SERO-4910 file (N, C-alpha, C, O; in steps of 0.05 Angstrom, whole numbers):
BEGIN
 pado doro    nc1    nc2    nc3   cac1   cac2   cac3    cc1    cc2    cc3    oc1    oc2    oc3
  Met    A    373   -307   -504    368   -278   -504    380   -266   -530    403   -271   -536
  Gly    A    365   -249   -544    374   -237   -569    395   -216   -563    397   -206   -540
  Phe    A    411   -209   -583    432   -189   -579    421   -162   -571    432   -148   -554
  Phe    A    398   -154   -584    386   -128   -578    377   -127   -549    381   -107   -535
  Ser    A    362   -148   -541    352   -148   -513    375   -149   -493    373   -139   -471
  Tyr    A    397   -162   -501    421   -163   -484    431   -135   -480    438   -127   -458
  Leu    A    433   -120   -502    444    -93   -501    426    -75   -484    435    -60   -467
  Thr    A    399    -76   -490    381    -57   -476    378    -65   -447    372    -48   -430
  Gly    A    381    -90   -440    378    -99   -413    404    -96   -397    404    -99   -372
  Phe    A    425    -88   -411    451    -86   -398    450    -65   -375    441    -43   -380
  Gly    A    460    -72   -352    461    -53   -330    434    -51   -315    432    -36   -296
  Gly    A    414    -65   -324    388    -63   -311    382    -88   -295    373   -108   -306
  Arg    A    388    -86   -269    382   -109   -252    352   -112   -248    337    -92   -248
  Asp    A    343   -137   -244    315   -142   -239    306   -126   -214    320   -124   -194
  Met    A    282   -115   -216    271    -99   -194    243   -108   -186    229   -120   -202
  Ala    A    237   -102   -161    209   -106   -151    200    -79   -141    214    -66   -126
  Val    A    175    -71   -149    165    -45   -142    139    -49   -126    120    -61   -136
  Asp    A    138    -38   -102    113    -38    -87    101    -11    -92    107      9    -79
  Leu    A     84    -10   -113     72     15   -122     47     21   -104     25     13   -110
  Gly    A     52     36    -83     31     40    -63     17     67    -67     28     85    -80
  Thr    A     -6     70    -54    -21     95    -56     -6    117    -41     -5    140    -50
  Ala    A      6    110    -18     21    130     -2     51    130     -7     63    151    -11
  Asn    A     63    106     -9     92    104    -13     99     84    -34     84     64    -38
  Thr    A    121     89    -48    131     69    -68    158     60    -58    176     76    -52
  Leu    A    161     33    -57    187     21    -49    198      6    -72    184     -7    -87
  Val    A    225      7    -75    238     -8    -97    259    -27    -85    275    -19    -69
  Tyr    A    257    -52    -94    275    -73    -85    291    -81   -109    280    -87   -130
  Val    A    318    -81   -107    335    -90   -130    348   -116   -123    358   -120   -101
  Arg    A    347   -135   -141    358   -162   -137    387   -159   -129    403   -147   -143
  Gly    A    394   -172   -107    422   -172    -97    429   -148    -80    450   -148    -68
  Arg    A    411   -128    -79    417   -104    -62    397    -98    -41    402    -83    -22
  Gly    A    373   -111    -43    352   -106    -23    336    -80    -30    336    -71    -53
  Ile    A    323    -69     -9    307    -44    -13    326    -20    -16    342    -14      2
  Val    A    324     -7    -39    343     15    -44    329     42    -45    342     63    -44
  Leu    A    302     41    -45    288     67    -46    260     64    -33    246     45    -38
  Ser    A    253     84    -17    227     85     -5    219    114     -4    228    129     13
  Glu    A    200    121    -21    192    149    -23    162    152    -26    149    133    -35
  Pro    A    151    175    -17    122    179    -21    114    179    -50    129    189    -67
  Ser    A     90    169    -56     80    168    -84     67    195    -91     43    197    -94
  Val    A     84    215    -93     74    243    -98     92    255   -120    116    252   -120
  Val    A     79    269   -139     93    283   -160     84    312   -161     60    317   -161
  Ala    A    103    330   -163     96    359   -166    100    367   -195    122    363   -206
  Ile    A     79    377   -207     79    383   -236     72    412   -241     54    423   -227
  Asp    A     85    425   -261     78    451   -270     53    449   -287     54    436   -308
  Ser    A     31    461   -278      5    457   -292      4    471   -320    -12    464   -336
  Arg    A     23    490   -325     23    503   -351     38    487   -372     29    484   -394
  Thr    A     62    477   -364     79    464   -383     78    433   -381     86    419   -399
  Gly    A     68    423   -358     68    394   -354     95    383   -345     99    359   -345
  Glu    A    113    401   -339    140    393   -331    140    383   -302    127    395   -285
  Val    A    156    362   -296    157    351   -269    177    367   -253    200    370   -260
  His    A    167    378   -230    184    394   -213    199    377   -192    223    380   -188
  Ala    A    184    359   -180    196    342   -159    180    316   -157    157    315   -163
  Val    A    194    296   -147    181    269   -143    189    259   -115    212    264   -106
  Gly    A    171    246   -102    177    233    -76    177    252    -53    158    267    -49
  Ile    A    197    251    -36    198    266    -11    195    296    -16    180    309     -2
  Glu    A    210    306    -35    209    335    -41    181    343    -49    171    364    -40
  Ala    A    168    327    -65    140    333    -74    120    331    -51    101    346    -51
  Lys    A    125    312    -33    106    309    -10    106    334      7     85    342     18
  Arg    A    129    346     10    131    371     26    114    393     14    105    411     28
  Met    A    109    391    -12     94    412    -26     63    408    -24     48    426    -30
  Leu    A     54    384    -16     25    378    -15     10    399      1     16    404     24
  Gly    A     -9    412    -12    -25    432      2    -11    459      6    -22    477     19
  Arg    A     13    461     -5     29    486     -1     39    498    -27     58    514    -27
  Thr    A     27    490    -50     38    498    -76     25    524    -86      2    529    -79
  Pro    A     40    540   -101     27    563   -114      9    554   -137      7    530   -142
  Gly    A     -5    573   -149    -25    566   -169    -15    550   -193    -29    534   -205
  Thr    A     11    555   -200     21    543   -225     31    514   -221     33    499   -240
  Ile    A     37    507   -195     47    480   -190     26    464   -175     14    474   -157
  Ser    A     22    439   -183      4    422   -168     18    396   -160     31    383   -176
  Ala    A     15    390   -134     27    365   -123      5    344   -124    -16    346   -112
  Ile    A     11    322   -140    -10    302   -146     -1    275   -134     22    268   -134
  Arg    A    -21    260   -123    -17    232   -116    -29    216   -138    -54    213   -139
  Pro    A    -13    204   -156    -24    192   -180    -39    165   -176    -52    155   -194
  Leu    A    -37    154   -152    -51    129   -146    -73    134   -126    -69    148   -106
  Lys    A    -96    123   -131   -119    126   -113   -130     98   -107   -134     83   -126
  Asp    A   -134     92    -82   -146     66    -74   -130     42    -86   -141     22    -94
  Gly    A   -103     45    -87    -86     23    -95    -84     20   -125    -69      3   -135
  Val    A    -99     36   -141    -97     34   -170    -90     61   -183    -91     82   -170
  Ile    A    -82     59   -208    -72     84   -222    -96    102   -228   -115     94   -242
  Ala    A    -94    127   -218   -115    147   -224   -106    166   -246   -122    176   -261
  Asp    A    -79    170   -248    -68    188   -269    -45    173   -282    -23    171   -271
  Phe    A    -51    162   -306    -31    145   -320     -5    159   -326     16    148   -320
  Asp    A     -6    183   -338     18    197   -347     36    204   -324     61    201   -325
  Val    A     24    213   -302     40    221   -279     52    196   -266     75    197   -256
  Thr    A     38    173   -265     49    149   -254     73    140   -270     93    131   -259
  Glu    A     70    142   -296     92    134   -314    117    151   -309    139    141   -308
  Glu    A    113    178   -306    135    196   -300    148    188   -273    173    188   -271
  Met    A    132    182   -253    142    175   -227    158    149   -228    180    148   -216
  Leu    A    148    129   -242    162    104   -245    189    108   -259    209     96   -252
  Arg    A    188    124   -281    212    129   -296    234    142   -278    257    135   -279
  His    A    225    161   -262    243    175   -243    255    155   -224    280    156   -219
  Phe    A    239    137   -212    249    118   -192    268     98   -205    289     91   -194
  Ile    A    261     88   -229    278     68   -243    305     81   -249    326     68   -245
  Gln    A    305    106   -259    331    119   -265    347    126   -240    371    125   -240
  Lys    A    332    133   -219    346    140   -194    360    116   -182    382    118   -172
  Val    A    347     93   -185    359     68   -174    383     59   -191    403     51   -181
  His    A    379     59   -218    400     49   -235    421     69   -244    443     61   -252
  Gln    A    414     95   -243    432    116   -252    444    110   -279    467    115   -284
  Asn    A    427     99   -296    435     92   -324    411     95   -341    392     79   -339
  Arg    A    411    114   -359    387    119   -376    382     96   -395    360     95   -406
  Trp    A    402     79   -400    398     56   -418    388     31   -404    382     11   -417
  Ala    A    385     33   -378    377      8   -363    348      2   -369    330     19   -367
  His    A    342    -23   -376    315    -32   -380    311    -58   -364    313    -80   -376
  Pro    A    306    -56   -338    304    -80   -321    278    -94   -325    258    -83   -335
  Arg    A    278   -119   -316    252   -134   -313    241   -125   -286    255   -123   -266
  Val    A    215   -121   -285    202   -110   -261    179   -127   -252    162   -135   -268
  Val    A    178   -133   -226    155   -145   -213    140   -123   -198    152   -109   -182
  Val    A    114   -120   -203     99    -99   -190     76   -111   -174     63   -130   -182
  Cys    A     71   -100   -150     50   -110   -133     24    -96   -140     23    -72   -144
  Val    A      2   -111   -141    -25    -99   -145    -44   -111   -124    -41   -133   -115
  Pro    A    -64    -95   -116    -84   -105    -97    -99   -129   -109   -101   -132   -133
  Ser    A   -108   -148    -92   -120   -172   -102   -147   -167   -115   -157   -184   -130
  Gly    A   -160   -144   -109   -186   -139   -120   -187   -123   -146   -208   -113   -154
  Val    A   -164   -119   -159   -164   -101   -182   -175   -115   -207   -174   -139   -209
  Thr    A   -185    -99   -226   -197   -110   -250   -175   -114   -271   -152   -105   -268
  Gly    A   -182   -128   -292   -163   -133   -314   -152   -107   -326   -129   -106   -333
  Val    A   -170    -87   -329   -162    -62   -341   -141    -48   -323   -122    -37   -332
  Glu    A   -146    -49   -296   -128    -36   -277   -101    -50   -277    -80    -37   -275
  Lys    A   -101    -76   -280    -76    -91   -282    -60    -83   -307    -36    -79   -306
  Arg    A    -75    -81   -329    -62    -74   -354    -50    -46   -352    -28    -42   -363
  Ala    A    -63    -28   -338    -53     -1   -335    -26     -1   -321     -8     14   -328
  Val    A    -24    -18   -300      1    -20   -285     24    -30   -303     46    -20   -304
  Glu    A     17    -52   -318     37    -63   -337     46    -43   -357     70    -39   -362
  Glu    A     27    -29   -369     33     -9   -390     50     14   -379     69     23   -391
  Ala    A     44     23   -354     59     44   -342     88     36   -337    106     52   -342
  Cys    A     92     11   -329    120      1   -324    135      0   -351    158      8   -352
  Leu    A    122    -11   -371    136    -14   -397    142     13   -409    163     17   -421
  Ser    A    123     32   -406    128     60   -417    150     74   -401    164     91   -412
  Ala    A    153     66   -375    173     79   -358    201     68   -363    221     77   -351
  Gly    A    203     47   -380    229     37   -387    235      8   -379    257     -1   -381
  Ala    A    215     -6   -369    219    -34   -361    220    -51   -386    205    -46   -405
  Arg    A    236    -72   -386    238    -91   -408    214   -109   -408    201   -115   -429
  Gln    A    207   -119   -384    184   -137   -381    171   -130   -354    185   -122   -335
  Ala    A    145   -132   -352    131   -127   -326    115   -151   -318    100   -162   -334
  Tyr    A    117   -159   -293    102   -181   -282     87   -170   -258     96   -152   -245
  Leu    A     63   -182   -253     47   -173   -230     46   -195   -208     45   -219   -214
  Ile    A     46   -186   -183     42   -204   -161     22   -192   -142     22   -167   -138
  Glu    A      4   -208   -131    -17   -197   -114     -5   -189    -87     11   -204    -75
  Glu    A    -14   -166    -76     -3   -155    -52     -4   -174    -28     16   -176    -14
  Pro    A    -27   -187    -22    -27   -205      1     -6   -227      0      6   -234     20
  Met    A     -2   -238    -24     18   -259    -28     46   -248    -22     62   -261     -9
  Ala    A     52   -224    -33     78   -212    -29     82   -205      1    104   -210     12
  Ala    A     61   -196     14     63   -189     43     68   -214     59     84   -214     78
  Ala    A     55   -236     52     59   -262     66     87   -272     63    100   -281     82
  Ile    A     98   -270     38    126   -279     34    145   -261     50    164   -271     62
  Gly    A    140   -235     49    157   -216     63    156   -219     93    176   -213    107
  Ala    A    133   -227    103    130   -231    132    142   -257    142    143   -263    166
  Gly    A    151   -273    122    164   -299    129    145   -321    135    152   -341    148
  Leu    A    120   -320    125    101   -341    129    107   -364    110    116   -360     88
  Pro    A    102   -389    119    108   -412    101     86   -416     80     70   -435     82
  Val    A     86   -398     60     65   -398     40     64   -423     23     42   -430     12
  Gly    A     86   -437     20     87   -461      2     76   -486     15     72   -506      1
  Glu    A     72   -485     42     63   -509     56     33   -512     56     19   -492     53
  Pro    A     22   -537     60     -7   -540     60    -19   -533     87    -33   -549     99
  Thr    A    -13   -508     96    -25   -499    121    -37   -471    116    -28   -457     98
  Gly    A    -57   -464    132    -70   -438    127    -55   -415    140    -47   -416    163
  Asn    A    -49   -395    124    -36   -370    134    -54   -347    127    -62   -343    104
  Met    A    -61   -331    148    -78   -308    142    -61   -282    144    -47   -278    164
  Val    A    -63   -265    124    -48   -240    124    -68   -217    119    -86   -219    102
  Val    A    -64   -196    135    -80   -172    132    -61   -149    126    -45   -141    143
  Asp    A    -63   -138    102    -45   -117     93    -61    -91     91    -77    -88     72
  Ile    A    -56    -73    110    -70    -47    110    -52    -26     98    -33    -17    111
  Gly    A    -58    -18     74    -41      2     60    -54     30     62    -71     35     79
  Gly    A    -45     48     44    -55     75     44    -83     77     32   -100     91     42
  Gly    A    -87     61     10   -113     63     -4   -131     39     -1   -155     41     -4
  Thr    A   -118     15      4   -134     -9      5   -126    -26     29   -103    -24     40
  Ser    A   -144    -43     38   -137    -63     58   -142    -90     45   -164    -96     34
  Glu    A   -122   -108     47   -124   -134     34   -125   -155     56   -108   -155     74
  Val    A   -144   -173     54   -145   -195     73   -144   -221     56   -160   -224     37
  Ala    A   -126   -239     63   -125   -264     47   -116   -288     64   -101   -285     83
  Val    A   -126   -311     56   -117   -336     68   -101   -351     46   -111   -355     24
  Ile    A    -77   -358     53    -58   -369     33    -50   -398     42    -45   -403     65
  Ser    A    -50   -416     22    -41   -443     27    -29   -454      1    -39   -448    -20
  Leu    A     -8   -471      4      4   -483    -20     11   -464    -42      7   -469    -66
  Gly    A     21   -440    -35     31   -421    -54      9   -406    -69     15   -393    -89
  Gly    A    -16   -409    -61    -38   -395    -74    -57   -382    -55    -58   -389    -31
  Ile    A    -73   -363    -65    -93   -350    -48   -119   -366    -49   -130   -370    -70
  Val    A   -128   -375    -25   -152   -392    -23   -177   -373    -23   -194   -376    -40
  Val    A   -178   -355     -4   -199   -335     -4   -186   -308      1   -167   -306     16
  Ser    A   -198   -287    -11   -187   -260     -6   -208   -240     -8   -229   -244    -21
  Gln    A   -203   -217      4   -221   -195      1   -205   -169      1   -186   -166     17
  Ser    A   -212   -151    -17   -198   -125    -19   -218   -103    -15   -237   -102    -31
  Ile    A   -214    -86      5   -233    -64      8   -218    -38      5   -195    -36     12
  Arg    A   -231    -18     -6   -218      7    -12   -219     26     13   -229     48     11
  Val    A   -210     15     35   -208     30     60   -180     26     70   -171      3     73
  Gly    A   -166     47     76   -138     44     86   -130     69    102   -147     82    114
  Gly    A   -104     74    102    -94     97    118   -106    124    110   -110    141    127
  Asp    A   -112    127     84   -123    153     74   -151    157     87   -158    180     94
  Glu    A   -167    136     88   -194    138    100   -192    144    130   -209    159    140
  Leu    A   -171    134    143   -168    140    172   -162    170    175   -172    183    193
  Asp    A   -145    180    157   -138    209    158   -163    226    153   -168    246    166
  Asp    A   -179    218    132   -203    233    125   -223    233    148   -236    253    153
  Ser    A   -225    211    163   -244    210    185   -236    229    207   -253    240    221
  Ile    A   -210    233    211   -200    253    231   -207    281    221   -216    298    237
  Ile    A   -203    286    195   -209    313    184   -239    319    188   -246    341    197
  Asn    A   -256    300    182   -285    304    184   -294    308    213   -312    324    218
  Tyr    A   -281    293    231   -288    295    260   -282    323    270   -298    336    283
  Val    A   -257    333    264   -249    359    273   -266    381    261   -272    401    274
  Lys    A   -274    377    236   -291    396    221   -318    398    235   -329    420    238
  Lys    A   -329    375    242   -356    373    254   -356    383    283   -374    399    290
  Glu    A   -337    374    298   -337    380    327   -326    408    334   -336    421    352
  Tyr    A   -305    416    319   -292    441    326   -294    463    305   -283    485    309
  Lys    A   -308    457    283   -310    476    261   -283    486    252   -278    509    247
  Leu    A   -265    467    251   -237    473    244   -229    456    220   -234    432    219
  Leu    A   -216    469    200   -208    454    176   -178    449    178   -162    467    180
  Ile    A   -171    423    176   -143    415    177   -135    400    151   -153    390    138
  Gly    A   -110    400    145   -100    386    121    -95    357    125    -95    347    147
  Gln    A    -90    343    102    -85    314    103    -60    307    119    -60    288    135
  Gln    A    -39    324    116    -14    318    131    -17    321    161     -6    306    176
  Thr    A    -32    342    169    -37    347    198    -53    323    209    -47    313    231
  Ala    A    -73    313    194    -89    290    203    -72    266    206    -75    250    225
  Glu    A    -53    262    187    -35    239    188    -17    240    212    -12    220    226
  Glu    A     -7    264    218     11    268    242     -5    261    268      6    249    286
  Val    A    -30    270    269    -47    265    293    -51    235    296    -49    224    318
  Lys    A    -57    221    273    -62    192    273    -37    177    284    -39    159    300
  Leu    A    -13    186    274     11    172    282     18    178    311     29    161    326
  Glu    A     12    203    320     20    211    347      1    200    368     11    188    388
  Ile    A    -25    204    365    -43    196    387    -66    177    377    -84    171    393
  Gly    A    -65    168    352    -86    150    342    -84    123    354    -62    113    359
  Ser    A   -107    110    359   -106     82    370   -132     68    363   -153     80    358
  Ala    A   -131     41    364   -155     25    358   -166     12    383   -187      0    383
  Tyr    A   -151     15    405   -158      2    430   -151     21    453   -132     36    451
  Pro    A   -167     22    475   -161     41    497   -132     39    506   -121     17    510
  Leu    A   -119     62    509    -91     62    518    -89     62    548   -108     69    562
  Glu    A    -66     52    558    -62     52    588    -63     80    598    -75     86    619
  Glu    A    -50     98    583    -50    127    591    -59    143    567    -44    145    548
  Glu    A    -83    156    569    -93    171    547    -76    197    544    -68    209    564
  Val    A    -71    205    519    -55    229    513    -70    249    497    -92    244    487
  Gln    A    -58    272    493    -71    292    476    -50    307    459    -26    306    464
  Ala    A    -60    320    438    -43    334    419    -56    360    411    -80    363    409
  Glu    A    -39    380    405    -48    406    397    -48    407    366    -28    400    354
  Ile    A    -70    415    354    -71    417    325    -79    445    316    -95    458    329
  Arg    A    -68    453    293    -74    479    282    -87    477    255    -81    459    240
  Gly    A   -106    495    250   -120    495    225   -134    521    221   -128    541    234
  Arg    A   -153    521    202   -168    546    196   -196    544    207   -211    525    202
  Asp    A   -203    564    223   -230    565    235   -250    570    213   -248    590    198
  Leu    A   -271    553    211   -290    556    189   -310    579    194   -323    588    176
  Val    A   -312    587    219   -330    609    226   -317    636    221   -328    653    206
  Ser    A   -293    640    233   -280    667    230   -261    668    206   -254    690    196
  Gly    A   -253    644    196   -234    644    174   -205    649    182   -187    651    165
  Leu    A   -200    650    208   -173    656    219   -160    630    229   -174    610    235
  Pro    A   -133    629    229   -120    605    240   -127    601    270   -131    621    285
  Lys    A   -129    576    279   -138    571    306   -125    545    316   -118    527    299
  Thr    A   -121    542    341   -109    518    353   -129    505    372   -143    518    388
  Val    A   -132    478    370   -148    463    389   -133    439    399   -113    431    387
  Val    A   -141    429    422   -128    405    434   -146    381    430   -170    381    439
  Leu    A   -135    360    418   -150    335    413   -140    314    432   -116    312    437
  Thr    A   -158    297    443   -150    276    461   -149    249    445   -161    247    424
  Ser    A   -135    229    455   -133    204    441   -160    190    440   -166    174    422
  Glu    A   -178    195    461   -205    183    460   -221    194    437   -235    179    423
  Glu    A   -218    220    432   -233    232    409   -223    221    383   -239    215    365
  Val    A   -197    218    380   -185    207    355   -195    178    351   -201    170    328
  Arg    A   -195    163    373   -204    135    371   -234    134    362   -241    117    345
  Ala    A   -250    152    372   -278    153    364   -280    161    334   -297    150    320
  Ala    A   -263    179    325   -263    187    297   -255    164    278   -265    162    256
  Leu    A   -236    148    288   -226    126    271   -244    101    271   -239     82    256
  Glu    A   -264    101    288   -281     77    292   -293     66    266   -292     42    261
  Glu    A   -305     84    250   -320     75    226   -302     60    206   -309     37    199
  Pro    A   -280     71    197   -263     56    178   -251     31    191   -248     11    177
  Leu    A   -245     31    217   -234      8    230   -254    -15    231   -247    -38    227
  Val    A   -280     -8    236   -301    -29    236   -303    -42    208   -307    -66    206
  Gln    A   -300    -26    187   -301    -37    160   -278    -57    155   -283    -78    143
  Ile    A   -254    -50    165   -231    -68    162   -236    -94    178   -231   -116    168
  Ile    A   -245    -91    203   -250   -115    220   -272   -132    208   -270   -157    209
  Asp    A   -293   -120    197   -314   -135    185   -304   -151    161   -313   -174    157
  Ser    A   -286   -140    145   -276   -154    122   -259   -178    131   -258   -199    117
  Ile    A   -245   -176    153   -230   -198    164   -249   -221    173   -244   -244    168
  Lys    A   -271   -213    186   -291   -233    195   -304   -247    172   -308   -271    172
  Glu    A   -310   -231    151   -323   -243    127   -304   -263    113   -313   -284    104
  Thr    A   -278   -256    112   -259   -274    100   -256   -300    116   -255   -322    105
  Leu    A   -256   -297    143   -255   -321    160   -280   -338    156   -278   -363    158
  Asp    A   -302   -325    152   -328   -339    148   -327   -356    122   -340   -377    121
  Arg    A   -312   -348    102   -310   -362     77   -287   -382     75   -283   -395     55
  Thr    A   -271   -383     97   -247   -400     98   -255   -429    103   -271   -435    121
  Pro    A   -244   -448     87   -249   -477     93   -242   -484    122   -222   -474    132
  Pro    A   -257   -502    135   -253   -508    163   -224   -517    171   -214   -509    192
  Glu    A   -211   -533    153   -184   -543    160   -165   -519    162   -148   -518    179
  Leu    A   -168   -501    142   -150   -477    142   -156   -459    166   -138   -446    177
  Ala    A   -182   -457    173   -190   -440    195   -178   -450    221   -170   -433    238
  Ser    A   -176   -476    224   -163   -487    249   -133   -481    249   -122   -476    271
  Asp    A   -120   -481    226    -92   -473    224    -88   -444    233    -70   -438    248
  Ile    A   -106   -427    223   -104   -398    229   -108   -394    259    -96   -376    271
  Met    A   -126   -410    271   -131   -408    300   -105   -413    315   -100   -400    335
  Asp    A    -89   -432    305    -63   -438    318    -42   -416    312    -29   -406    330
  Arg    A    -40   -409    287    -18   -392    278    -24   -362    282     -6   -346    286
  Gly    A    -50   -355    280    -58   -327    284    -58   -311    258    -53   -322    236
  Ile    A    -65   -286    261    -68   -268    238    -42   -251    236    -34   -240    257
  Met    A    -31   -249    213     -7   -232    209    -15   -205    198    -28   -203    177
  Leu    A     -7   -183    212    -13   -156    203     10   -144    189     33   -145    199
  Ala    A      5   -132    165     27   -119    150     16    -92    139     -8    -86    142
  Gly    A     34    -77    127     26    -51    116     27    -29    137     26    -34    161
  Gly    A     30     -4    127     33     19    145     10     23    164     14     31    187
  Gly    A    -15     16    156    -38     19    172    -38      1    197    -51      8    217
  Ser    A    -23    -21    196    -22    -39    219     -5    -28    242     -5    -39    264
  Leu    A      9     -5    237     24      8    258      7     24    277     17     34    297
  Leu    A    -19     26    271    -37     40    289    -37     27    317    -39      2    319
  Gln    A    -33     43    337    -30     31    365    -55     15    372    -78     23    368
  Gly    A    -50     -8    384    -71    -25    395    -88    -40    375   -108    -53    382
  Leu    A    -80    -39    349    -96    -53    328    -95    -84    332   -115    -97    329
  Asp    A    -71    -94    340    -69   -123    345    -86   -132    369    -99   -153    368
  Glu    A    -87   -115    390   -103   -121    413   -133   -121    406   -149   -138    415
  Arg    A   -141   -101    390   -169    -99    382   -177   -123    366   -200   -133    369
  Leu    A   -160   -133    348   -166   -156    331   -168   -181    349   -185   -198    344
  Arg    A   -150   -183    368   -151   -207    387   -178   -207    401   -191   -229    404
  Glu    A   -188   -184    409   -213   -183    424   -237   -189    405   -255   -203    413
  Glu    A   -236   -178    381   -258   -181    362   -260   -209    350   -282   -219    347
  Thr    A   -237   -222    345   -238   -248    331   -232   -271    350   -236   -295    342
  Gln    A   -223   -265    374   -215   -286    393   -193   -304    382   -191   -328    387
  Met    A   -175   -292    366   -153   -306    353   -127   -290    358   -128   -266    361
  Pro    A   -104   -304    357    -79   -289    360    -75   -270    336    -82   -277    314
  Ala    A    -63   -247    341    -56   -228    319    -29   -217    324    -23   -208    346
  His    A    -12   -219    304     16   -209    307     22   -188    285     12   -191    263
  Arg    A     38   -169    292     47   -149    272     73   -160    260     90   -170    275
  Ala    A     76   -158    234    101   -167    221    124   -150    231    121   -128    241
  Glu    A    148   -162    229    172   -148    240    176   -121    228    182   -101    242
  Ser    A    172   -119    202    176    -93    188    152    -89    170    153    -94    146
  Pro    A    129    -79    181    104    -78    165    106    -62    140     93    -68    119
  Leu    A    121    -40    141    123    -22    118    137    -34     94    131    -27     71
  Thr    A    157    -51     99    173    -62     77    165    -90     69    176   -102     50
  Cys    A    146   -102     84    138   -130     79    132   -136     49    143   -155     38
  Val    A    115   -120     37    106   -125     10    129   -123    -10    132   -139    -28
  Ala    A    146   -102     -6    169    -99    -24    189   -122    -21    200   -132    -41
  Val    A    194   -130      4    213   -153      8    202   -179     -4    216   -194    -16
  Gly    A    175   -183      0    163   -207    -11    164   -208    -41    170   -229    -53
  Ser    A    158   -185    -54    159   -185    -83    187   -187    -92    193   -197   -114
  Gly    A    206   -177    -76    235   -180    -82    244   -209    -82    259   -218    -99
  Arg    A    234   -224    -62    241   -252    -60    228   -267    -84    240   -287    -93
  Ser    A    205   -257    -93    193   -271   -116    208   -267   -142    203   -280   -162
  Leu    A    227   -247   -142    244   -243   -166    259   -269   -173    264   -274   -196
  Glu    A    266   -284   -151    280   -309   -156    263   -329   -171    273   -347   -184
  Glu    A    236   -325   -170    218   -343   -182    205   -331   -207    181   -336   -213
  Phe    A    220   -314   -221    210   -300   -245    193   -317   -264    171   -311   -271
  Glu    A    206   -339   -272    194   -356   -293    167   -368   -282    148   -370   -297
  Ala    A    168   -377   -257    143   -389   -245    120   -369   -245     97   -376   -251
  Ile    A    126   -344   -237    105   -323   -237     94   -319   -265     69   -318   -268
  His    A    112   -317   -284    104   -312   -311     86   -335   -322     65   -330   -335
  Lys    A     94   -360   -315     78   -383   -323     50   -382   -310     30   -386   -324
  Ser    A     49   -376   -284     23   -376   -270      6   -354   -281    -19   -357   -283
  Asn    A     18   -331   -288      2   -309   -300    -10   -317   -326    -34   -312   -332
  Arg    A      6   -331   -343     -3   -339   -369    -26   -360   -366    -46   -358   -380
  Ser    A    -22   -379   -348    -42   -400   -344    -68   -388   -333    -90   -397   -341
  Asn    A    -66   -368   -315    -90   -355   -305   -105   -341   -327   -130   -343   -329
  Asn    A    -90   -327   -344   -103   -313   -367   -117   -333   -385   -139   -328   -395
  Arg    A   -103   -356   -390   -114   -377   -408   -140   -388   -396   -160   -392   -410
  Asn    A   -139   -393   -370   -163   -404   -356   -186   -385   -358   -209   -393   -362
  Arg    A   -180   -359   -355   -202   -339   -357   -214   -339   -384   -239   -338   -387
  Arg    A   -197   -341   -405   -207   -341   -433   -224   -366   -438   -245   -364   -450
  Asn    A   -215   -389   -427   -230   -414   -431   -258   -412   -418   -278   -423   -429
  Arg    A   -259   -399   -394   -284   -397   -380   -304   -381   -397   -328   -386   -397
  Arg    A   -294   -361   -411   -311   -345   -427   -323   -361   -450   -338   -351   -466
***
């Protein structure tokens, strides 16, 4: 290591960042997960100055005056606003290290279906935010490592990671992804389907946060033993006045059906493309569910019924990807080598 890089890297422990559409988690080598905040930034639209990042900014979503806008800089698992993402990453890196000179090496998770341009954007954002080096790891692989699956063994492991913007389905064996599928349907689409249902059935307009609360409170993918209901408030589209309606869990389940079917279909398609030996392993071991979307009530039961295979939720679905990418920090050099060889192979194919 050169003297300059030693100086600039001083005080910067290696980090793993799960840069999610809904939440960003930061794992620091030797300390574990040190930060988990919403991927939201509040910005002054006149000066471009950052007002708040994370939890404070999320409280402002849909409640800001004309001069301030609360932005979610990631859409469908990829960067939609480069400058704001860079500001957010810089804020999180400095918050974790509390040292403006820290330039850590960073491992970042990306969805398996992203393009080369989108990957480059993530790398550039990390380097601009103060990282010394940036490495990428695919989300399903990180989720499988974090869920404790034996990814290095010659057995089939299936992981379904349902995040805020994307759902990742992958079959992993011998430390690599055999087949995978990434669809841009996740927690945000589930929220949108509730908003659209309430708008159509009750002529009531509700916000994203209200829809998310309803989903967490009474949302389900499978009939509940005891159906429940919740009161929601919004703006009546006919009179323009605030109004309250009561939603039942059956109605919410009907609203969530369309995006859920898309996720289940992607799981079936991935199983259809899986080599038979690995498919028999998955039949024994089952499907591992990770990501915030997997916390939807009854999703594991619905999958068992649809695929006739065991389905288990990871111990800590929300932190799986961050923990997995954190464990991969120990394998820094191996990741870097595999990234370089992948790039070389792509160039040769051209």
